[in-house]
C-alpha positions in Angstrom: -1.2 -10.6 2.4 -0.5 -10.0 -1.2 3.2 -10.9 -1.9 2.8 -9.8 -5.6 2.9 -6.1 -4.8 6.1 -4.4 -4.9 6.2 -3.1 -1.4 5.5 -6.6 0.0 8.1 -8.1 -2.2 10.6 -5.6 -1.1 9.9 -5.9 2.6 10.0 -9.6 2.6 12.6 -10.3 -0.1 14.8 -12.3 2.3 12.1 -14.7 3.2 10.7 -15.1 -0.1 14.0 -15.8 -1.6 14.9 -18.2 1.2 11.6 -20.1 0.5 12.3 -20.3 -3.1 15.7 -21.6 -2.5 14.6 -24.1 -0.1 12.0 -25.5 -2.5 14.8 -25.9 -5.1 17.0 -27.7 -2.5 14.2 -30.1 -1.8 13.0 -28.7 1.6 9.5 -29.6 2.6 6.8 -26.8 3.0 6.3 -28.0 6.5 10.0 -27.2 7.3 9.3 -23.4 7.1 11.6 -21.8 9.8 9.2 -19.2 10.6 6.4 -21.5 11.7 5.6 -21.9 15.3 4.7 -25.3 16.7 3.0 -25.6 20.1 1.9 -29.2 21.1 2.0 -30.5 17.6 -0.2 -27.6 16.3 0.9 -24.7 14.1 0.0 -21.3 15.5 -1.3 -18.9 12.9 1.6 -17.9 10.7 3.1 -14.4 10.7 4.0 -12.5 7.8 7.5 -13.8 7.6 6.3 -17.4 7.5 3.7 -16.5 4.8 6.4 -14.8 2.8 8.7 -18.0 3.0 5.7 -20.2 2.0 5.0 -17.8 -1.0 8.5 -18.1 -2.3 8.3 -21.9 -1.8 5.2 -22.1 -3.7 6.5 -19.8 -6.4 9.5 -22.2 -7.0 7.1 -25.1 -7.1 4.9 -23.4 -9.8 8.1 -22.5 -11.6 9.5 -26.0 -11.6 6.2 -27.5 -12.7 5.9 -25.0 -15.5 9.3 -25.9 -16.8 8.3 -29.6 -16.8 9.9 -30.8 -13.5 13.4 -31.0 -11.9 16.4 -30.9 -14.1 
């Protein structure tokens, strides 16, 4: 899913923002609250999990662009 489109960003704004904030707070990518684990394996991620991951990765890119944590 393309989370750079306006419609996707609007629909999943809460998950994208939560992922972004989680990254800034030091939460690991694997701590995505929308991922489903069964017997130690991650099931295919739904759109909410992917949106959270998109926000997390965007924060990671933004932080690296600024030269790291402040």
